[in-house]
N, CA, C and O atoms as a GROMACS GRO file, in nm:
protein
  400
    1MET      N    1   7.372   7.999   8.232
    1MET     CA    2   7.393   8.048   8.097
    1MET      C    3   7.532   8.110   8.087
    1MET      O    4   7.572   8.190   8.172
    2ARG      N    5   7.604   8.072   7.985
    2ARG     CA    6   7.740   8.121   7.966
    2ARG      C    7   7.739   8.247   7.881
    2ARG      O    8   7.674   8.253   7.776
    3GLU      N    9   7.810   8.350   7.928
    3GLU     CA   10   7.826   8.475   7.853
    3GLU      C   11   7.937   8.457   7.750
    3GLU      O   12   8.037   8.392   7.779
    4ASN      N   13   7.921   8.513   7.632
    4ASN     CA   14   8.024   8.511   7.529
    4ASN      C   15   8.063   8.655   7.498
    4ASN      O   16   7.978   8.739   7.472
    5ILE      N   17   8.193   8.683   7.501
    5ILE     CA   18   8.242   8.817   7.474
    5ILE      C   19   8.361   8.809   7.379
    5ILE      O   20   8.422   8.704   7.361
    6THR      N   21   8.394   8.923   7.320
    6THR     CA   22   8.512   8.935   7.236
    6THR      C   23   8.602   9.042   7.295
    6THR      O   24   8.558   9.155   7.318
    7ILE      N   25   8.726   9.007   7.319
    7ILE     CA   26   8.825   9.102   7.371
    7ILE      C   27   8.924   9.130   7.259
    7ILE      O   28   8.987   9.038   7.206
    8THR      N   29   8.938   9.257   7.224
    8THR     CA   30   9.033   9.297   7.120
    8THR      C   31   9.152   9.365   7.186
    8THR      O   32   9.135   9.460   7.262
    9VAL      N   33   9.271   9.316   7.157
    9VAL     CA   34   9.394   9.373   7.211
    9VAL      C   35   9.474   9.429   7.094
    9VAL      O   36   9.508   9.356   7.001
   10VAL      N   37   9.505   9.558   7.101
   10VAL     CA   38   9.586   9.623   6.997
   10VAL      C   39   9.715   9.670   7.063
   10VAL      O   40   9.712   9.729   7.171
   11TYR      N   41   9.828   9.642   6.999
   11TYR     CA   42   9.956   9.688   7.053
   11TYR      C   43  10.049   9.724   6.939
   11TYR      O   44  10.034   9.675   6.827
   12GLY      N   45  10.146   9.812   6.970
   12GLY     CA   46  10.230   9.866   6.865
   12GLY      C   47  10.376   9.832   6.870
   12GLY      O   48  10.453   9.872   6.782
   13SER      N   49  10.418   9.757   6.973
   13SER     CA   50  10.558   9.715   6.979
   13SER      C   51  10.565   9.576   7.042
   13SER      O   52  10.477   9.539   7.119
   14PRO      N   53  10.669   9.501   7.011
   14PRO     CA   54  10.683   9.367   7.068
   14PRO      C   55  10.683   9.368   7.221
   14PRO      O   56  10.634   9.274   7.284
   15GLU      N   57  10.739   9.473   7.281
   15GLU     CA   58  10.743   9.481   7.428
   15GLU      C   59  10.603   9.489   7.487
   15GLU      O   60  10.580   9.443   7.599
   16GLU      N   61  10.509   9.546   7.414
   16GLU     CA   62  10.372   9.561   7.464
   16GLU      C   63  10.290   9.434   7.447
   16GLU      O   64  10.176   9.427   7.495
   17ALA      N   65  10.344   9.334   7.381
   17ALA     CA   66  10.272   9.208   7.361
   17ALA      C   67  10.241   9.138   7.493
   17ALA      O   68  10.158   9.048   7.497
   18VAL      N   69  10.308   9.180   7.600
   18VAL     CA   70  10.280   9.122   7.732
   18VAL      C   71  10.134   9.141   7.770
   18VAL      O   72  10.080   9.062   7.848
   19ILE      N   73  10.070   9.243   7.716
   19ILE     CA   74   9.928   9.264   7.746
   19ILE      C   75   9.843   9.149   7.694
   19ILE      O   76   9.741   9.116   7.754
   20VAL      N   77   9.884   9.087   7.583
   20VAL     CA   78   9.811   8.971   7.531
   20VAL      C   79   9.818   8.857   7.632
   20VAL      O   80   9.719   8.788   7.654
   21ASN      N   81   9.935   8.837   7.692
   21ASN     CA   82   9.949   8.733   7.794
   21ASN      C   83   9.861   8.764   7.914
   21ASN      O   84   9.796   8.674   7.969
   22ALA      N   85   9.858   8.890   7.955
   22ALA     CA   86   9.774   8.929   8.069
   22ALA      C   87   9.627   8.905   8.039
   22ALA      O   88   9.553   8.855   8.124
   23VAL      N   89   9.584   8.939   7.918
   23VAL     CA   90   9.445   8.916   7.879
   23VAL      C   91   9.415   8.766   7.877
   23VAL      O   92   9.307   8.724   7.918
   24SER      N   93   9.508   8.685   7.830
   24SER     CA   94   9.488   8.539   7.828
   24SER      C   95   9.468   8.483   7.968
   24SER      O   96   9.382   8.397   7.989
   25VAL      N   97   9.547   8.530   8.062
   25VAL     CA   98   9.531   8.485   8.201
   25VAL      C   99   9.396   8.533   8.256
   25VAL      O  100   9.326   8.458   8.323
   26ALA      N  101   9.362   8.658   8.226
   26ALA     CA  102   9.233   8.712   8.271
   26ALA      C  103   9.118   8.631   8.213
   26ALA      O  104   9.020   8.604   8.283
   27VAL      N  105   9.129   8.592   8.087
   27VAL     CA  106   9.024   8.513   8.021
   27VAL      C  107   9.007   8.378   8.089
   27VAL      O  108   8.895   8.331   8.105
   28SER      N  109   9.117   8.315   8.129
   28SER     CA  110   9.105   8.186   8.198
   28SER      C  111   9.034   8.202   8.332
   28SER      O  112   8.960   8.114   8.374
   29LYS      N  113   9.058   8.314   8.399
   29LYS     CA  114   8.989   8.340   8.526
   29LYS      C  115   8.841   8.367   8.502
   29LYS      O  116   8.756   8.325   8.580
   30LEU      N  117   8.810   8.439   8.392
   30LEU     CA  118   8.671   8.468   8.360
   30LEU      C  119   8.595   8.341   8.322
   30LEU      O  120   8.476   8.330   8.351
   31LEU      N  121   8.662   8.247   8.259
   31LEU     CA  122   8.600   8.121   8.220
   31LEU      C  123   8.548   8.047   8.344
   31LEU      O  124   8.444   7.982   8.340
   32GLU      N  125   8.622   8.058   8.453
   32GLU     CA  126   8.580   7.997   8.579
   32GLU      C  127   8.450   8.060   8.630
   32GLU      O  128   8.375   7.997   8.704
   33GLU      N  129   8.424   8.186   8.589
   33GLU     CA  130   8.302   8.257   8.628
   33GLU      C  131   8.190   8.239   8.526
   33GLU      O  132   8.084   8.300   8.539
   34GLY      N  133   8.214   8.155   8.424
   34GLY     CA  134   8.112   8.130   8.324
   34GLY      C  135   8.112   8.230   8.209
   34GLY      O  136   8.014   8.239   8.136
   35ILE      N  137   8.220   8.304   8.193
   35ILE     CA  138   8.232   8.402   8.085
   35ILE      C  139   8.333   8.350   7.984
   35ILE      O  140   8.452   8.338   8.015
   36GLU      N  141   8.285   8.320   7.864
   36GLU     CA  142   8.373   8.269   7.759
   36GLU      C  143   8.414   8.385   7.670
   36GLU      O  144   8.330   8.461   7.622
   37ALA      N  145   8.544   8.399   7.647
   37ALA     CA  146   8.594   8.512   7.569
   37ALA      C  147   8.680   8.466   7.452
   37ALA      O  148   8.758   8.372   7.462
   38ASN      N  149   8.663   8.534   7.341
   38ASN     CA  150   8.749   8.517   7.224
   38ASN      C  151   8.843   8.636   7.222
   38ASN      O  152   8.800   8.750   7.241
   39ILE      N  153   8.971   8.611   7.200
   39ILE     CA  154   9.070   8.719   7.197
   39ILE      C  155   9.111   8.744   7.052
   39ILE      O  156   9.149   8.652   6.980
   40ILE      N  157   9.102   8.870   7.013
   40ILE     CA  158   9.154   8.912   6.883
   40ILE      C  159   9.274   9.000   6.913
   40ILE      O  160   9.260   9.103   6.980
   41GLN      N  161   9.390   8.961   6.864
   41GLN     CA  162   9.508   9.044   6.887
   41GLN      C  163   9.551   9.108   6.756
   41GLN      O  164   9.557   9.043   6.652
   42VAL      N  165   9.581   9.238   6.765
   42VAL     CA  166   9.618   9.315   6.647
   42VAL      C  167   9.751   9.383   6.674
   42VAL      O  168   9.763   9.462   6.768
   43TYR      N  169   9.850   9.352   6.592
   43TYR     CA  170   9.981   9.418   6.602
   43TYR      C  171   9.990   9.521   6.491
   43TYR      O  172   9.992   9.487   6.373
   44MET      N  173   9.995   9.648   6.531
   44MET     CA  174  10.007   9.759   6.437
   44MET      C  175  10.122   9.846   6.485
   44MET      O  176  10.103   9.926   6.577
   45PRO      N  177  10.240   9.833   6.426
   45PRO     CA  178  10.356   9.909   6.472
   45PRO      C  179  10.326  10.058   6.490
   45PRO      O  180  10.268  10.123   6.404
   46GLY      N  181  10.367  10.109   6.607
   46GLY     CA  182  10.348  10.250   6.638
   46GLY      C  183  10.215  10.284   6.701
   46GLY      O  184  10.193  10.399   6.741
   47THR      N  185  10.125  10.187   6.711
   47THR     CA  186   9.993  10.211   6.769
   47THR      C  187   9.999  10.208   6.921
   47THR      O  188  10.072  10.128   6.979
   48LYS      N  189   9.921  10.295   6.984
   48LYS     CA  190   9.910  10.295   7.130
   48LYS      C  191   9.833  10.170   7.173
   48LYS      O  192   9.732  10.136   7.112
   49PRO      N  193   9.881  10.101   7.277
   49PRO     CA  194   9.812   9.979   7.321
   49PRO      C  195   9.671  10.008   7.373
   49PRO      O  196   9.647  10.110   7.437
   50SER      N  197   9.580   9.916   7.344
   50SER     CA  198   9.443   9.931   7.394
   50SER      C  199   9.377   9.795   7.406
   50SER      O  200   9.416   9.698   7.341
   51VAL      N  201   9.277   9.790   7.492
   51VAL     CA  202   9.197   9.669   7.511
   51VAL      C  203   9.051   9.711   7.504
   51VAL      O  204   9.012   9.812   7.563
   52SER      N  205   8.970   9.634   7.433
   52SER     CA  206   8.827   9.662   7.433
   52SER      C  207   8.751   9.530   7.448
   52SER      O  208   8.796   9.425   7.403
   53VAL      N  209   8.635   9.540   7.510
   53VAL     CA  210   8.550   9.424   7.533
   53VAL      C  211   8.418   9.451   7.461
   53VAL      O  212   8.346   9.545   7.494
   54ASN      N  213   8.388   9.369   7.362
   54ASN     CA  214   8.269   9.390   7.279
   54ASN      C  215   8.262   9.534   7.230
   54ASN      O  216   8.154   9.593   7.224
   55GLY      N  217   8.376   9.591   7.196
   55GLY     CA  218   8.383   9.726   7.142
   55GLY      C  219   8.391   9.837   7.245
   55GLY      O  220   8.406   9.953   7.209
   56VAL      N  221   8.382   9.803   7.374
   56VAL     CA  222   8.389   9.903   7.481
   56VAL      C  223   8.532   9.907   7.534
   56VAL      O  224   8.586   9.805   7.577
   57HIS      N  225   8.592  10.025   7.530
   57HIS     CA  226   8.732  10.042   7.572
   57HIS      C  227   8.749  10.015   7.721
   57HIS      O  228   8.668  10.062   7.802
   58VAL      N  229   8.852   9.941   7.756
   58VAL     CA  230   8.886   9.914   7.896
   58VAL      C  231   9.009   9.996   7.931
   58VAL      O  232   9.110   9.987   7.861
   59GLU      N  233   9.003  10.075   8.037
   59GLU     CA  234   9.116  10.160   8.076
   59GLU      C  235   9.225  10.077   8.143
   59GLU      O  236   9.210  10.033   8.257
   60VAL      N  237   9.333  10.057   8.071
   60VAL     CA  238   9.450   9.989   8.128
   60VAL      C  239   9.578  10.066   8.097
   60VAL      O  240   9.687  10.022   8.132
   61ASP      N  241   9.564  10.181   8.030
   61ASP     CA  242   9.679  10.258   7.984
   61ASP      C  243   9.778  10.292   8.095
   61ASP      O  244   9.899  10.286   8.075
   62GLU      N  245   9.726  10.327   8.213
   62GLU     CA  246   9.816  10.369   8.320
   62GLU      C  247   9.909  10.257   8.365
   62GLU      O  248  10.016  10.284   8.420
   63LEU      N  249   9.871  10.134   8.342
   63LEU     CA  250   9.956  10.021   8.380
   63LEU      C  251  10.055   9.983   8.271
   63LEU      O  252  10.159   9.924   8.299
   64LEU      N  253  10.022  10.016   8.146
   64LEU     CA  254  10.105   9.970   8.035
   64LEU      C  255  10.239  10.041   8.026
   64LEU      O  256  10.336   9.982   7.979
   65HIS      N  257  10.246  10.166   8.070
   65HIS     CA  258  10.373  10.235   8.060
   65HIS      C  259  10.465  10.207   8.178
   65HIS      O  260  10.580  10.252   8.180
   66LEU      N  261  10.417  10.132   8.276
   66LEU     CA  262  10.503  10.086   8.384
   66LEU      C  263  10.593   9.976   8.328
   66LEU      O  264  10.555   9.904   8.236
   67LYS      N  265  10.711   9.965   8.384
   67LYS     CA  266  10.793   9.851   8.345
   67LYS      C  267  10.720   9.726   8.397
   67LYS      O  268  10.687   9.718   8.515
   68ILE      N  269  10.696   9.632   8.309
   68ILE     CA  270  10.619   9.514   8.350
   68ILE      C  271  10.705   9.425   8.439
   68ILE      O  272  10.795   9.356   8.393
   69GLU      N  273  10.673   9.430   8.565
   69GLU     CA  274  10.738   9.345   8.664
   69GLU      C  275  10.630   9.250   8.715
   69GLU      O  276  10.514   9.263   8.677
   70GLU      N  277  10.667   9.158   8.798
   70GLU     CA  278  10.570   9.058   8.846
   70GLU      C  279  10.448   9.125   8.909
   70GLU      O  280  10.335   9.087   8.879
   71LYS      N  281  10.471   9.223   8.996
   71LYS     CA  282  10.358   9.287   9.064
   71LYS      C  283  10.273   9.367   8.966
   71LYS      O  284  10.150   9.361   8.972
   72ALA      N  285  10.337   9.441   8.877
   72ALA     CA  286  10.262   9.519   8.779
   72ALA      C  287  10.183   9.427   8.686
   72ALA      O  288  10.070   9.458   8.649
   73TYR      N  289  10.242   9.314   8.650
   73TYR     CA  290  10.176   9.217   8.563
   73TYR      C  291  10.052   9.161   8.632
   73TYR      O  292   9.946   9.149   8.570
   74GLU      N  293  10.065   9.125   8.759
   74GLU     CA  294   9.950   9.074   8.835
   74GLU      C  295   9.841   9.180   8.846
   74GLU      O  296   9.722   9.149   8.835
   75THR      N  297   9.881   9.306   8.867
   75THR     CA  298   9.784   9.416   8.874
   75THR      C  299   9.713   9.432   8.741
   75THR      O  300   9.592   9.455   8.738
   76LEU      N  301   9.786   9.421   8.632
   76LEU     CA  302   9.727   9.431   8.499
   76LEU      C  303   9.624   9.321   8.476
   76LEU      O  304   9.515   9.348   8.426
   77ILE      N  305   9.658   9.199   8.513
   77ILE     CA  306   9.565   9.086   8.500
   77ILE      C  307   9.440   9.112   8.582
   77ILE      O  308   9.328   9.093   8.535
   78GLU      N  309   9.459   9.155   8.707
   78GLU     CA  310   9.346   9.180   8.796
   78GLU      C  311   9.258   9.292   8.741
   78GLU      O  312   9.135   9.282   8.744
   79THR      N  313   9.320   9.399   8.692
   79THR     CA  314   9.244   9.512   8.637
   79THR      C  315   9.162   9.468   8.517
   79THR      O  316   9.043   9.500   8.507
   80ILE      N  317   9.224   9.394   8.425
   80ILE     CA  318   9.152   9.348   8.306
   80ILE      C  319   9.037   9.256   8.346
   80ILE      O  320   8.926   9.270   8.294
   81THR      N  321   9.062   9.163   8.437
   81THR     CA  322   8.958   9.071   8.482
   81THR      C  323   8.841   9.147   8.543
   81THR      O  324   8.726   9.119   8.511
   82ASN      N  325   8.870   9.242   8.632
   82ASN     CA  326   8.765   9.320   8.698
   82ASN      C  327   8.686   9.404   8.598
   82ASN      O  328   8.563   9.407   8.604
   83LYS      N  329   8.756   9.472   8.508
   83LYS     CA  330   8.688   9.557   8.410
   83LYS      C  331   8.599   9.475   8.318
   83LYS      O  332   8.486   9.515   8.289
   84VAL      N  333   8.648   9.360   8.273
   84VAL     CA  334   8.568   9.275   8.186
   84VAL      C  335   8.446   9.224   8.261
   84VAL      O  336   8.336   9.223   8.206
   85SER      N  337   8.463   9.182   8.385
   85SER     CA  338   8.351   9.135   8.466
   85SER      C  339   8.246   9.244   8.484
   85SER      O  340   8.126   9.218   8.474
   86GLU      N  341   8.292   9.367   8.511
   86GLU     CA  342   8.200   9.480   8.526
   86GLU      C  343   8.122   9.504   8.397
   86GLU      O  344   8.000   9.523   8.400
   87LEU      N  345   8.193   9.504   8.285
   87LEU     CA  346   8.126   9.527   8.157
   87LEU      C  347   8.024   9.418   8.127
   87LEU      O  348   7.913   9.448   8.083
   88VAL      N  349   8.061   9.293   8.150
   88VAL     CA  350   7.969   9.182   8.122
   88VAL      C  351   7.848   9.190   8.214
   88VAL      O  352   7.736   9.168   8.169
   89SER      N  353   7.869   9.221   8.341
   89SER     CA  354   7.758   9.236   8.435
   89SER      C  355   7.666   9.349   8.392
   89SER      O  356   7.544   9.336   8.399
   90GLY      N  357   7.725   9.459   8.348
   90GLY     CA  358   7.646   9.574   8.302
   90GLY      C  359   7.564   9.542   8.179
   90GLY      O  360   7.448   9.580   8.170
   91VAL      N  361   7.623   9.472   8.084
   91VAL     CA  362   7.552   9.433   7.962
   91VAL      C  363   7.440   9.336   7.996
   91VAL      O  364   7.330   9.348   7.942
   92ALA      N  365   7.467   9.241   8.084
   92ALA     CA  366   7.364   9.144   8.125
   92ALA      C  367   7.249   9.216   8.194
   92ALA      O  368   7.132   9.184   8.170
   93ALA      N  369   7.281   9.313   8.281
   93ALA     CA  370   7.177   9.388   8.352
   93ALA      C  371   7.093   9.470   8.253
   93ALA      O  372   6.971   9.476   8.266
   94MET      N  373   7.159   9.532   8.156
   94MET     CA  374   7.087   9.612   8.056
   94MET      C  375   6.995   9.522   7.974
   94MET      O  376   6.884   9.563   7.939
   95THR      N  377   7.039   9.402   7.942
   95THR     CA  378   6.959   9.308   7.864
   95THR      C  379   6.835   9.268   7.942
   95THR      O  380   6.726   9.260   7.885
   96ILE      N  381   6.851   9.243   8.070
   96ILE     CA  382   6.737   9.206   8.155
   96ILE      C  383   6.638   9.321   8.163
   96ILE      O  384   6.517   9.299   8.153
   97VAL      N  385   6.686   9.444   8.182
   97VAL     CA  386   6.599   9.561   8.192
   97VAL      C  387   6.523   9.582   8.061
   97VAL      O  388   6.403   9.612   8.063
   98GLU      N  389   6.590   9.566   7.947
   98GLU     CA  390   6.526   9.585   7.817
   98GLU      C  391   6.417   9.482   7.792
   98GLU      O  392   6.317   9.512   7.727
   99LYS      N  393   6.434   9.360   7.843
   99LYS     CA  394   6.337   9.254   7.820
   99LYS      C  395   6.213   9.269   7.908
   99LYS      O  396   6.107   9.218   7.873
  100THR      N  397   6.225   9.341   8.022
  100THR     CA  398   6.110   9.354   8.112
  100THR      C  399   6.026   9.473   8.079
  100THR      O  400   5.925   9.498   8.145
   0.00000   0.00000   0.00000
């Protein structure tokens, strides 16, 4: 069974748009695990960057203020992928518990 999730990315400056690329890479990795994600990107000038999965905030702030270099970018992708996987696993587990 394929999981379907929605990832919302909000950013406030063109420089922060790199997070959308990181989320896109993370989504392709999640697809390999059977998790299908829709990305909603919102550009609101002056807004603090954030990522949420099905409305649940994912902590990536500490990585966003780093200068995005290759290693930091890879770490951001890995963090987003791991956090999304954890959230999806948690939601799936809660659904199973509620049904029993």
